[in-house]
C-alpha positions, 0 to 999 in steps of 0.5 A: 499499500501506498501512504500518499494513496491512503491519506488521499482516501481520507482527505484528498477531495475538495470538500474535505480539505475545505472543511479542514480549512474551516475547522483550522480557522476556528469555525466549528458549526455545520452551517457556518462551514457550509456558508464558508465552503459552499458545500452542498448540505448532504455532501458536507454531512457525508464528508464530515461523517467520513473525517470523523470515522477516520479520526480526523475530527471529533463531533461534540454536542453544544446543545441539548435542546435541540441537539446540535453538534460542533466539529473539532480537529483531533490530533490527527486533523491538527497534524494536517495544518502543515500540509494545508499550509503548504497547499495554500502556498503552492496555490498562491504560487503557481495556480491563483497567479495563472488563473488571473492572467487572462482576466488581467490581459483582457483589462 
């Protein structure tokens, strides 16, 4: 088995990475994560469950009536912070400028 492939099975798609970004920024509630990521409700619910089952995040009850939960990073989730930072820096250097060039050339 390849550990990169194994890791990608858990965190290797858009919505999972954006959820981890939001949790790293201190956003913990479903609705706030949904608004900030633009994830469809059902997609977000599935991703949160998958991340929880993998031990990357933990669900905690913050209100009993009505029952409401929030999500926090586990130790494994916190360990992804340098990975997300490196991905952001790579995107800022190589992807975002390339996406802006055609718009700037038209101006």
